[in-house]
C-alpha positions as CSV (number, residue, x, y, z in Angstrom):
1,X,47.3,-7.3,108.6
2,X,44.5,-8.7,110.8
3,X,45.4,-6.5,113.6
4,X,45.1,-3.2,111.8
5,X,41.2,-3.3,111.3
6,X,41.1,-4.4,115.1
7,X,43.3,-1.2,116.0
8,X,41.1,1.1,114.1
9,X,38.0,-0.4,115.6
10,X,39.4,-0.1,118.9
11,X,40.4,3.5,118.4
12,X,37.7,4.5,116.2
13,X,35.6,6.3,119.0
14,X,38.6,8.2,120.1
15,X,39.7,9.4,116.6
16,X,36.1,10.5,115.8
17,X,36.2,12.5,119.1
18,X,39.3,14.1,118.2
19,X,38.0,15.3,114.8
20,X,34.9,16.7,116.4
21,X,36.8,19.7,117.8
22,X,38.6,20.6,114.5
23,X,38.8,24.6,114.5
24,X,38.8,24.5,111.0
25,X,35.5,23.2,110.4
26,X,33.7,25.3,113.2
27,X,31.0,27.9,112.3
28,X,33.2,30.7,114.2
29,X,36.2,29.8,111.9
30,X,33.6,30.0,108.8
31,X,32.2,33.5,110.2
32,X,35.8,34.8,110.6
33,X,36.9,33.7,107.0
34,X,33.7,35.3,105.7
35,X,34.5,38.6,107.3
36,X,38.1,38.5,106.0
37,X,37.0,37.9,102.5
38,X,34.3,40.8,102.6
39,X,37.1,43.2,103.6
40,X,39.9,42.0,101.4
41,X,39.2,44.5,98.6
42,X,39.8,47.4,100.6
43,X,42.7,48.9,103.1
44,X,45.4,46.6,104.1
45,X,45.7,48.1,107.5
46,X,42.0,47.3,108.0
47,X,42.4,43.6,106.9
48,X,45.3,43.0,109.3
49,X,43.2,42.7,112.4
50,X,40.6,40.6,110.7
51,X,43.4,38.3,109.4
52,X,45.0,38.0,113.0
53,X,41.3,37.0,114.4
54,X,40.7,34.4,111.4
55,X,44.1,32.8,112.2
56,X,43.3,32.8,116.0
57,X,39.9,31.3,115.4
58,X,40.8,28.7,112.6
59,X,44.1,27.8,113.8
60,X,44.2,28.3,117.4
61,X,46.9,29.7,119.5
62,X,47.1,33.1,121.5
63,X,47.7,35.3,118.3
64,X,51.2,36.4,119.2
65,X,54.0,35.3,116.7
66,X,56.1,32.5,118.0
67,X,59.1,33.7,116.8
68,X,60.3,37.4,116.2
69,X,59.6,39.0,112.9
70,X,62.5,39.9,110.8
71,X,63.6,43.5,111.1
72,X,65.0,45.8,108.1
73,X,68.5,46.3,109.3
74,X,71.2,48.3,107.2
75,X,74.1,46.4,106.0
76,X,77.1,46.3,108.2
77,X,80.0,48.5,106.8
78,X,83.4,47.8,107.6
79,X,85.9,50.5,106.5
80,X,88.8,49.5,104.7
81,X,92.1,49.3,106.3
82,X,94.3,52.2,106.0
83,X,98.0,51.1,105.3
84,X,100.7,54.0,105.3
85,X,104.2,53.4,104.1
86,X,107.0,54.0,106.4
87,X,108.4,57.7,106.4
88,X,112.0,56.6,106.6
89,X,113.5,54.4,104.0
90,X,115.0,51.3,105.3
91,X,118.5,50.4,104.6
92,X,119.1,47.7,102.1
93,X,121.1,44.7,103.0
94,X,124.4,44.3,101.2
95,X,124.3,41.7,98.5
96,X,125.4,38.3,99.6
97,X,128.5,36.9,97.7
98,X,128.2,34.2,95.2
99,X,129.7,30.9,97.1
100,X,132.6,29.4,95.4
101,X,132.0,26.3,93.1
102,X,132.2,22.8,94.8
103,X,135.2,21.0,94.3
104,X,134.3,17.4,93.3
105,X,137.3,15.0,93.9
106,X,137.6,11.9,92.0
107,X,137.3,8.7,93.9
108,X,140.6,6.9,95.0
109,X,141.8,4.1,92.7
110,X,143.4,1.3,94.5
111,X,147.2,1.0,93.3
112,X,148.7,-1.7,95.5
113,X,147.0,-4.4,97.4
114,X,148.2,-7.1,99.9
115,X,146.7,-9.4,102.7
116,X,146.0,-6.5,105.1
117,X,144.3,-4.2,102.5
118,X,145.0,-1.8,99.6
119,X,146.6,1.3,99.1
120,X,144.9,4.0,97.1
121,X,146.3,6.6,94.8
122,X,145.7,9.4,97.2
123,X,147.6,7.8,99.9
124,X,145.0,6.4,102.1
125,X,145.0,2.8,103.3
126,X,141.9,0.7,102.9
127,X,141.6,-2.1,105.2
128,X,140.5,-5.6,104.1
129,X,137.4,-6.6,106.1
130,X,136.3,-10.0,104.7
131,X,135.5,-9.6,100.9
132,X,135.1,-5.8,101.6
133,X,137.4,-2.8,101.9
134,X,137.0,-0.4,104.9
135,X,138.0,3.3,104.6
136,X,138.5,5.5,107.5
137,X,134.6,6.4,107.7
138,X,133.2,2.9,107.1
139,X,132.9,0.0,104.3
140,X,133.8,1.0,100.6
141,X,132.0,-0.1,97.8
142,X,133.8,-1.3,94.5
143,X,132.8,-0.4,91.1
144,X,135.4,-1.7,88.4
145,X,138.7,-0.4,89.3
146,X,137.1,2.5,91.3
147,X,136.4,2.4,95.1
148,X,133.8,4.5,96.7
149,X,134.0,5.4,100.4
150,X,132.2,7.2,102.8
């Protein structure tokens, strides 16, 4: 907090010198604004050069706009696409037949078991692999008296 007053005292003359050249408080700016106010009630074409002169005197700059002005431009019109139907009718594909129903087979039921495995009611032999049975495609699972084999 103590450094702020010292900084203001050190920069004081520089700050005062920067405010001396303020174009908004100059006599030329006051004269340009008075001339603009006197011409305000009249024609807009006559006030335009006075407005530009007052802006250049009070605000500084070259008087040319920094960026281009907006230009009135007609909206861009894009025509709608024209879609014409084909002149020749395309042949229709024949309807696909309905697939036959899927036959779901009943899982095999073991009928006779021995030390080597079990024989199922569909005639397949299921090998005994430890406590499990193995069919032609891998291990089978047992649920009650029905065997499900992959």
